[in-house]
N, C-alpha and C positions, 0 to 999 in steps of 0.2 A: 454571571460566570466565567469564568477566563478561565482555560486550557490551554499546557505546554503547547511550543508549536507539533513537538512530537503525538502528545493524543488529536491535536487539529487533525495534523495528518491521517493518521490513522482512522478516525472517524472518515475522513475521504475517501479513503481506501476499502473501510467497508461500503462507502455506498457508492462504487464503483463494485465492489465486490459483488455487492448481490443482484445488481444490472448483468454484472457477466454472470452467474447463476443462473439466474432465469433463462436467460437466453439459451443453457441446457436445461431447461426445464426443471430446475432443482431450485430448492428454497434454502437459506440464509437459516441453518439452524445454531441457536440460541440456548443457550445452559445456564441457571441461576449461578451469578456468581461474577468470574471472569471474564472480562469483554477483551482484554487481549485474546486469551485462552482461547475463544468462542474464533477472534480474526484467526488465530493461524488456524485450528481445527477446516475450520471453510478456505480459506486460502490455499491448502493442501487438497480437497479436496476438489478447487478451484482448476491447481495446478495439477492433477490429475486428470482431468475431464481435457484439461489441453494436451498433454502429456500424449493420451489416447485415441483421440481427435487430429490429431496433426499427422501429414501426409511424408513431414522432413524430418522427422525422429526419428533413427532407429538405436535398436537398443538403451534407450534408457529406461532405469526403473524407478521407484519411487523413493528410491532414496536421491535421482533427481530435486525430485518435489520437493524436498527437504532442503537442500543446499536452494533451491528458486525462492523459496520464504526466507533462510540466513543473506542474499544478495537485497530483494527487497527493502528486508529492517535495515540492515545495513544503508541502504539508500536515505529509506527514511528518520533515519536517524542520524543520518552528515547533514542532508538540506535541513533538520530541523534549526541544527548546529547554525547553520549559515544563516537562517532565517532569525534564530537570534541574535545573531550579532547587529542583521542586516538592520533589524527591526530595531532596537538600538541609534547604530547611526540613522536614520531615516527622523525618527523623533526626536534626535538634535537638534538636526538638520534642518527641515520644516518645520520644526514647532506644533505637531499633531501628537497626538497620541497612539498610544501601541493596539488599540484595536476599532481602529480608524484602518488600518493598513490585512491588507486578506490578500493570501497565499492560496494560488489554485492549481492545484498538481493536474499533471495527464500522468497517464497509465498508459504503455505501450508494450505489447507482447512480441517478443523475438521469438517465433519460432525454430528455429537454427538452433539457438542455446538455448530453449528453454527457461527464460529467465523475464521479469520485467522491468523494462527501463525506466522511472521516473521522471520529469521534468518538469 
């Protein structure tokens, strides 16, 4: 089964998110239905944990968690677009199949800005 790069990147975030939530003693909560809503809800829970345990964040409320989600989602969408273009180019130049190209993302938390950077 082939997934779009955005779906693949969201799945990578979900794996990372589950690991990070475990570090806070929390479980990833799944509700039957929409995986995207589960990812967002669990991300907001994770961001709230980060915000409330961070020593360097002052005067940030839960609205900042929503902003962190929006910024993460925008980064994943932009990277997915780049991946689609880059994959097409590699396939034509190297004469390989698109499924042979694997892109792994790294997620890092900036505790001063309360955002996740994706690379």
